[in-house]
N, C-alpha and C positions, 0 to 999 in steps of 0.2 A: 634529481637525487642530490643529497647533501653529504658532504665529507668533512669531518673535523680531524685535524692531525695535530697531536700534542707531543712533539719530539724533543729530544734534549737539545738545549741551546748550543750555539757554536762555541767551541772552546776559545779561551782568551789567555793572554800571557801577562804576567806581573813583571814590570821593569824594575831596574835597580833603584830608581827614584822613589819607589814605594807606592806609586799610584797604580791602581788596577785599571789598565787601559785595554780597550777592545781593539784587536788587530783589524785592519781593513780587510774587506772581503777579498779572498784569493780564489781565482778560477783555475782549477787543475785541468791541464790539457794533455792528452796522450800523443805521443809520436809513434813512429814505426817500431820502436822498441816497446815490448809488451810491459805494461806497468800494472800489476795486479791491483794496487791500491786505488787506481783510477776507476776500475770496474766495480770494486766493492764499496767505494765511497757512498754512504747513504745520502749525502747531499748533492750528488752528481745529477744535474738537470738536463744533460745532453740528450737530444733526440737520436743523434747519430753516434754510434760506437765504431771505432776504426778497425778493431780486430774481431775475429770469431774463430771458434774451435771446431765447429761442426764439419766444415768442409775438409779439413786436413789433419785435425788433432794437434796442430802445432801453433795455435795462436798467431796465425798469419794475418797481416793487413788485408782487408777485403779488396782494397785497390790493387793488390799483388796476387790475388787468388783467381785462377782462371775458371771459376765456378760462379753460379748465381746464388749468393748467400745474402739473406736479409735477417737483420737483428732488430728485435722489439725491446727497446731499453726500458729500464725501470721507471723513467719519467713518463714514457708513453703509457705503461701499464697503470701507473698512478693516476694520470689525467683521464684516461678512459675508464678507470675504476674497474679493471678487469678482475672478475671473480674466478673465472674458469679459462681453459684453453680456447674455447669457442670465442670468448671475448677478445682474447689476444690475437688470434689468427685473422681477425677481420681487417688487420692492417697490412696484409700481404697478398699480392696478386697470385691467381692460380690456385689459391688454398681456400677451402671451405670445410665446415664440419657438419655432420648429421646430428640430429637430435635424438635424445633418449626417450624412454617412455614418458607419456604425458606432456610431450612438447618441452621437456627439460633436458639440459645437458649435464646433470649431476651424475648420471651414469657415464661410463666411458664413451666419448663421442667417436664416431667414425670420422677420420680425417681424409679428405679428398685432395690429393696433390696432383695437379695436371690431369685431373679426371679419374685417377685410380684410388681405390678405397683401401684404407688400412686402419686397424684399431691399435696399431703399435706406435708408440713414440718413445723418446729417450729422455732420461733424467741424468744430467751431467755426463752424457755419452753412454749411458747404460740403457739397454732395451727394457721396456716395460710393456707387457701385453695384458690388456684388459685391467680395468680398475687400478690405474697407475697411482702411486702415492702422491704425486705432485698434481693431482687433479684440482685440489684446492690450492689457491695461489697465494696464500699467506706468507709462504717462505720462498717465493720465486723472485729472483733477481732480474732476469731477462729471458727472452725466448729467441732461439736461433732457428731459422728455416733454410734448409739446403734444397734448392730445386735440382731435380735430376737424381740419378742413382747414386746412392752412397754405399753400395754393396761392398766396395773394396775395403772399406774400413769397418763396416758394421754387419756384414753378412746378409742374412735373409731379410730383405727389406723391399718394399714397394719401389718400383723405378721412378715414380713421380717425384720422390724426394723424402726428406725426413724432417721431423720437428724435434728439436733438442731443448728441454727446459733447464735453465741454469739456476740452481738454488743459491740462497744467501749463505755466506761463509762467516765463521766467527771473526771478530775484529779485535785488534789490540787496543783500540780507543773505544771507551764505553759509549754505547748508543741505546737510547730507550724510545720506543714508539708506541703510540696508541691510536687507533682509528675506529670511529664509529660511523657507520653508514646506514642510510634509510632509503627506502624506495617504495615503488608501487606494490600492491598486493601484500601489504604488511611486511615488507622485507626489512629486516635489520641484520646487520653483520658487524661483529666486533673482532678486532685483531690486536694482538700484543706482540711486540718485537723487543727483545733484550739481548744485548751482546756486550762482551768486554773480557778482560783478563781475570783469571782465577788466582794467579800468583804474581808476586811483586815483579819477578823478572819477565813476565809475559810469556813464559814457555807454555803455559796452559790457558787456552782460550775457550769460551763457550758461546753458544747462541741458542736461544729458545724462541720459537714462533708458535703462536696459538691463534685459533679463530673459532668463532661460533656463528652460525648463520641459521636463520629461521625465516620462512616465507610461506605465503599462501599462493594461490594461482588464480588465473581468470575463471577457472571452473571450481565448483564447490568441492570440498573434501580432498584436495590435491596438494596438501602441505608438503614442504620440505624441511628437514632439519639436518644440519651438517656440523660435525665436531672434528677438529683438526689439532694435532699436537706434534711438534717436531723439534726435539733437542739435538744439538750437534756439539761435538767436542774436538778441538784441534790441539795436538801435542807437538810442539816444536822441539824435537829431541836434540837437534844440533842445528847450526846454521845451514846445513845441507840436507838434513833429514827431517821429515815431517810425517806424522800419522793423523788420520782423521776417523772419528767414530760418529755414526749418525743413526737416528731412529725416527720414523714417522708413523703416525697412526691417524686414520681417516675413516669416519663412519658417517653414512647418510642414510635417512629414511625418506622415501618418496611414494606418495600416493599414486597408484597407477590410474591412468585415464581410460577406464573401460566403461564409463556410465553415459556416453552419448548415444542418441538414437534419432533417426529421422521419423518424426511424428506425422505419419501419413494415415489419414482416415478418409475412407470413401474416395480415394484418389487425390485428396487435397493435402498439401503440406501445410501443417499448422505452424505458427510462429511462436517459438519458445526461446527464452534467453540462452545465449551460448554458455552462460555460466551454470546452466542446469546439469545436475549429475544424478542419474538414476541408479547408480551403483552404490555400494558401501565402500568405506575406506579400506583399501587393501595395500598396505605399505610394502614396497620393495626395499630391502635392506642390503647395502653394499658396505663391506668392511675390508680395509686394506691395512696391512702391516708391512713396513719396509725397514730393513736394516742394512748397513753398509759399513765396510772397513776398507780404507785405502791408505797407502803410504807411498812415499817417493823419496828417492835419494839422488843427489847431484854429485857425481864422481868428480866433476870439475866444472868449469864454466860452460863447457860444450857438451857434455854427455849426462843424460838423466835417465834414471829407471823408475817406472811407475807401475804399481800393481794395485788392482781394485777387485773387491769381492762384494757381492750384494745378493740379498734374498728378498723376494717380493711375494707376499701371499694375499691374493685378492679373492674374497668370498662374496657370493651373491645368494641371498635367500628369497626364493620366489613364493609368494603367498597363495592361499586360496583366493580365487578371483570371482567376484560376482559381476554380472553384466545384464543389461536389459535385452529382452528378446522379442517383445511385441507390444503394440499399443492397441488397447481395446476399442471397439469390441474385436476380439481375435481369438483364434484357436491356436494356442502356442505350439503344440506338438502335431497338430493336424489330425488327431485321433479323438478328439473330444474329451481327453482326460483333464486338460487344464484350459479353461476358458477365461479370458481376461475381459471383464466388463468395461463398458464405455467410461472413459475418463481415467482409466487406470493404466499402469505399465507393468507387464509381467517381467520377472527377473529369474535368471538362472544363476547357478554358481558351479564352478568346477571343483570337484573334490580332489583334484590332483594338486601337488605342489612340488617345488623342486629346490635343488641346492647345487650351485655351480661354483667351482673353485679352480683358480689358477695359481700355480706356484712356479715362480721363475728364479733360477739359481744362475748367477753370472760370475765369470772369472776373466780377467783381462790383464795382460802384461804388455807394456810398451817401453821401447828404448828409442830415445830421440837424441841424435847427435848433429853437431854443426862442424864442418870442416870445408877446406878449400882444395881444389885440384887446379893447378895453374891459375887462370883468371876466373874460374867457376866457383861460386859459393853454393854449398849443398846444405840442406836440411834433410837428414835421413831419418825415416821412421821404420822400425822393425817391431812387429807385434804378433800377438796371437790371442785368441779368445775362445771360450767354451760357454755355451748357454744350454741350459736344460729347462724346458717348459713342460709342466704336467698340468693336464686339465681333466678334472673329475666332474662329470655331470650326472646327477641322480634325479630322475624325474618320474612322477607317478602317472601323469597323463590320465587322471581318473575321470569317470563318467560325469555328466552334467545332471544337476538336480534342480527342480523348480524350488525357488526360495520363498518369494512372497510378492504381494502386489504393492505398488506405491502410487500415490496420486500423480497424475500427469502435470497438474498445475501447481500443486502445493505439496511437494514431496517432503515427508518427514522421516528423518534418518535416525535409527536407534543409536545409542551411544556404543553399543557392543554389537558386532556383526553376528546375527543369529542364523545359523544354517536351517534349511527347511527340510532336513531329512537327509539320510544317506550317511555312509561311513567314509571317513577320509581314506583315499586310496594309498596303498603302500607303493613304494617305488616299483615301477613296472620295468624299468630298465636303467642301466648305468653305462655311460660311455666314458672310457678312459683313453685319453690321447696323450702320447709322450713324444717330445721332439728334442733331439740332441743335435746340436750344430757345433762343429769345430772348424776354426779358421786360422790360417797363417797368412800374413800379408807383409808387403814392403812398399814403401813409397819414397821417392826422392824429389825434392823441390830444388830446382837448380836456377840460380840467378846468372844469366849470361850478360855479356856487354850490351850496351845500348838499351838498357832497361827492359830486356826480354826475360820472361820467367817461364819456365817449363816444369810441369808437374807430371810425373808418370808413376804408375804403381800397378801391382798385380796381387791377386788373392787366390788362394786355394781353399775351396769350401767343401765340407763334407756334412751331409745331413742323414740322420737315421730317424724315421718317423714311424710310429705304430699307433693303431686305433683298435680298441677292443670294445665290443658291446656285449653286455650280459643282460639276459631277460629273466624276469621273475616267473614267467608262465611256463618255464621249463624248456623253452626253445634253445637250440644249439648255439652257444656263444660263437661270435664271429671275431676273427683277428686278422687285421690287414697290416702289412709291414712294407715299408718302402725305404730304400737306401740309394743314395745317389751322391756323386761329387761333381765339381766343375771348377774351371779356372776362369776368372773374370778380370779384365784389365780396365784401366782408366788412363787417359792421357789428356793433357790440356796445355794450352800455350797462351801467354798474355804478353801484350806489349804496352808499356807504360811510358809513352813518349813525353808526356807532360805530367807534372804532379797531379793535375786535375782531370786526366783523361787516361782511360785504359780500354783497350780492345782485346777480346779473348775469344777462344774457341775451345771446345772439348768434345771428346768421344768417350762414352762410358757403356759398360755392359753389366748385367746383373743376373742373378740366379736365385730362386727362392722357392720355399715350400708353399703350397696352397693350403689354406685352412678350411676350405669348403668341402662338403660331402656331396656326392651324387647319389641320387635315389636308387636303391636296390629293391627294398620292399618296405612296407610300413614299419617305421621305428628303426630302420637300418640304412646306413649310408656308407659309401666307399670313398677313401681319400682321393682327391684329384691329383693328377701327376704334377710334378714341379713346373714352375713357369720360368721363362727367361725374357730378357729385354735388352734392347740397344737403343742408344740415343746420340743424336748429333745436336750440338748447340753452339750458337755464336751470339755475341752481343758487345755492348759497350757500357762502360761505367764512367760517370761524371761526378765530380764533386767541386764545391765552391765554398767561398767564405771560410777559408782555413779549415775545411772539412766538416763544417757545421751542416752542410746540405749535400745530400748524395742521391744520385738517380741511376737506375740500371734499366737498360732496354735490351731484351733478349728475344731470340727466336729459336724454337727447338722443334725437333722431329723425333718422336719416340714411338717405338714399336714394341708391343708386349705380346708374347704367345701364350696359349693355354690359360686364358684368363677366366677366373671363377667369378660368375655373377649369380644374382638370385635366380633360382628356379621359377619360371613363370607359372608353373602348376602349383598353386598355393596349397592344395591338399596334400602334396608330397611331404612326408615326415621322415627326416633322417635322424631322429633321436631327441630333438628338443621341441617337438610339436610341429603342427602344420606350418609350412612356410620356412622350415629350417634347412631346406636342401639348396644346392647350387648346381649350376651346369657350367661346363667349360666351353668358352668360345675360342676358336682357333687362333685368331690374331686380331688385335685392336691397335689402331694407329691414332696417336694424339700429337697434335702439333698446333703451333700458333705463336703470336707475339705476346710478350708480357712487359708491363711497364710498372716500375716502382719509383716513387719520389718521396723522400723523407728528409726533414730537417728544418733548420731555421732560415727563412728567406729574408727577414729583416729583424733587427734586435726585438726580441720578445714575441715575434710572430712565427710560430711553427706550423708545419703543414705535413700531412701524410696523404698521398694520393696514389692509387693503384688501378690497373685495368689489365684485363686479359681477354683474348679472343680464343676460345677453346674449340678446336676442330677435332672431335673424336668420333671415329666411325669404326665399324666392324669391317676389316679387310679380308679376313678368311673365316668361314663358318665351319663348325665341327658338330653342329646339330641341325636337324631339319624340322622346322616348325610345321611342316605339312605331314610329318610322320604321326599317324594316329596314336602310336604308343607314347609319343613325347607330348603331343598336343591333342588329346582326345576330343576336346570341344571344338577344334578347328578354328581357334581364335586367330584371325589374321592380324590383329593388332600387337601380337607378341613380337618383341624385338629379338635381335640376335642374328638376323639375316645379313648377308654381305651387302655393304652399302648403308645399313642402318646406323643412325646415331646412337651412341650408348645412352641407355635410359637414365633420366634423372640428372643429366649434366648440362647446365646452362651454357649458351653459346658465348654471351658477353657478360662479364661481371666486372664490377669496379666499386671503389669507395673513396670518399673524401673526408678528411678530418682536419680541422684547423683550430688553433687556439692563439690567443694573444694575451701576454702578460704586460700590464702597464709598467713602464720602466721607472720614471721619476715623476713625483707629484701625483695629484689625483686625477680623476676623470674630468 
């Protein structure tokens, strides 16, 4: 893959002598005091960043945070040419992402942290569920990953951890960037980045990020097109007061991979290219609009108030889908009505289509203060938040109709998808899910003598969840309501005996709503009861070479109750088609060691290495796979029994990435 970067040249200074001289290169280094300019500097090439916000919301040095926090810097994202969240998260242990339709991650990926699945991640500390606005990475500054529960600060969240995407901010110094990238399967991606002041006194700053991406796939007719636009405005009202306005728009078209089939004739499997597609182009469209307003005011050097509000609307349009059903000679429907001759492939299409929309409204207020009591230094956080998530799903689930025949060895596709009969089905049902969550929390970070750091906090969480299903066949609408509250604590301790060494331990609890539905009857599901979790973790952090290299070794033991996993009975339909139901497993335990190494080991030589050993099993079961009502086929391979390993989770995972930049002279 090739990347070309044409950025604004380094600034220079004119001296009194009249000559225009270029200043020598200056390397900016951060210390324990948080320096915003260090993190937003577009020329910063550090692999290791000293501070992070995800774990505490207070820009605390990672070596003083009793949590496992990993940061993927802008330089790592640039060198790895990360287009998506999936690309970025390959750099962190214990984290992996699932793929979207057609083997692509342009739809919202599922994020697995310490074995637990979530489609929620955060943008500058704000929750985004489904189709997040920062899925395209053109405006991403860095990515923070917090291992373990973050429920005390963020509410309903999976206990395995959280992913926080940090976006680029407007700068007072003009900067302009252009990148053109090329890759396999006719991939090309163009990004633009422009920022600077709009007024002479630099009170008003702007930034605009844009990108366009187009690519094919290893399979025919599975192209992807992605458009992204993100303007941002910062108003420095006074030295102590600042307001920010931002907007993001992201649209993608993705051809669904429904055209593969095993060509078996007379018991023999024929060899056909894996690129072969026997369906027609059926694009899935995702569209996201995100808007945000936030402001902050510093009362003095010690106390600051922050308020943030955001709206995220994510829409998904599900098309009419065609797919192959048989290789000739074959009787497609088994009744002699449609016979597929030898050398041909019969195809069906579904007259149903759907529309799925997520609306997320978020409000958050934080007060941060610094003060001393005797010899103890405190950083106190007081906050509250409210999230409203509305999900509207309309689906027709229409009948199947025979479309046409296509040649097995030389398929010819029409430019326009032609249906073979039948009327497009009208919406057969609508599922409306609403979730309100309110939270109040407090956290105190205390620095004790002898370089001991203690962090403690508590959160009160209230949720109100409702799910309503309406059917077009006249069936009685169903309505399920669930309300619950809980108090969850977190406590951690860290000892920093040497500047290069920290030892830490923590205990966290979490409480959250389950998004899955259990099967009631065809087209109807019931909300799964909330889940809770508890985790113990301990580890050590090591840094060397003036903080340019950092390593974290941790061991955790995490238990989660009432876990929603995919229903093993694929035919069960909870409103979004077959396979849309979940079941609840009583308790799952996840534990194991994790190792992360990141940074510069010699001048110009950077490395990222990570490894995890994931031991995740069912410790308590709440369903019986021997029950004929649950498992009518008596399939003994279905998971979920006590002692079973959670399906789809690898035992050992790891990665290694290394780069070298020539220092002086040529090769």
